C-alpha positions as CSV (number, residue, x, y, z in Angstrom):
1,M,-0.2,0.5,-0.3
2,K,2.9,1.8,1.2
3,D,4.3,2.6,-2.2
4,Q,1.0,3.0,-4.4
5,L,0.5,6.0,-2.2
6,R,4.6,7.8,-2.5
7,E,3.5,6.7,-6.3
8,F,0.4,8.4,-6.3
9,V,2.1,10.9,-4.2
10,L,5.1,11.6,-7.5
11,D,2.8,10.9,-10.2
12,T,0.0,14.2,-8.5
13,L,3.0,16.2,-7.9
14,R,4.5,15.7,-11.5
15,E,0.9,16.6,-13.0
16,M,1.6,20.1,-10.8
17,N,4.7,20.6,-12.3
18,Y,7.2,19.6,-9.9
19,D,10.2,17.7,-11.7
20,V,10.2,14.4,-9.1
21,S,13.6,12.5,-10.7
22,D,15.8,13.5,-7.6
23,V,13.7,12.8,-4.9
24,E,14.7,10.5,-2.7
25,G,12.2,9.3,0.8
26,D,14.6,11.3,2.4
27,T,13.5,14.8,0.0
28,D,11.4,17.3,2.3
29,L,8.0,18.5,0.9
30,G,8.8,21.6,2.6
31,P,11.2,24.8,2.0
32,A,14.4,22.5,2.1
33,G,13.2,20.2,-0.4
34,L,10.9,20.3,-3.1
35,D,9.6,23.9,-1.6
36,L,5.5,23.5,-1.7
37,E,4.3,26.0,-0.9
38,S,0.9,25.7,0.9
39,L,-1.4,26.7,-2.3
40,A,0.3,23.5,-3.9
41,L,0.1,21.7,-0.5
42,A,-3.4,22.3,-0.1
43,D,-3.9,21.1,-4.0
44,L,-1.9,17.6,-3.3
45,A,-4.1,17.7,0.0
46,V,-7.0,17.7,-2.5
47,Q,-5.9,15.2,-4.2
48,I,-5.7,13.0,-2.0
49,E,-9.4,13.1,-0.4
50,D,-10.4,12.6,-3.6
51,K,-9.0,9.2,-4.1
52,Y,-8.3,8.1,-0.6
53,Q,-11.3,9.4,1.2
54,I,-8.9,11.1,3.9
55,K,-9.3,14.8,5.0
56,F,-6.5,17.5,5.6
57,G,-7.2,19.8,8.7
58,D,-5.1,22.6,9.1
59,D,-3.1,21.6,11.5
60,D,-2.1,18.7,8.9
61,M,-1.7,21.4,6.1
62,E,1.0,23.2,8.3
63,A,2.8,19.9,9.2
64,L,2.8,18.6,6.0
65,A,5.7,21.5,5.2
66,L,7.7,19.9,7.3
67,M,7.4,16.4,6.1
68,T,9.6,14.5,4.4
69,L,8.2,12.1,1.1
70,D,8.0,8.8,3.6
71,E,7.2,10.5,6.2
72,F,4.0,11.8,4.0
73,V,3.5,8.3,2.9
74,D,4.0,6.3,6.1
75,A,1.3,9.0,7.6
76,L,-1.3,8.8,4.5
77,A,-0.9,4.6,5.1
78,E,-1.9,4.6,9.1
79,R,-4.6,6.8,8.4
80,L,-5.9,5.6,5.7
81,S,-5.4,1.7,8.1
82,V,-7.5,3.8,10.6
83,A,-10.0,5.0,8.2
84,S,-10.3,1.4,6.9
85,G,-9.7,-0.6,10.1
86,S,-6.9,-2.8,8.9
87,D,-3.8,-2.7,8.1
88,A,-3.4,-0.8,5.0
89,A,0.6,0.4,6.2
90,S,1.3,-2.6,5.4
């Protein structure tokens, strides 16, 4: 599941015209890495909400900018696991 989530996030970022060719799991989403601005983070969150029915609050949006790609994917997998009541994190 994490691989699917990671690929979806990267595909979405490509569609948003971000160069993800050098992105690794430890790449920051915020200023120290991909430099996603608040509007881009909101767009990414909406895409994820639409596909996976995961909701993001305002506090979540602030935390996203401080996460690495792998941390973000782990958080998504955890939310999916909780939402579905299964072990989606595996």
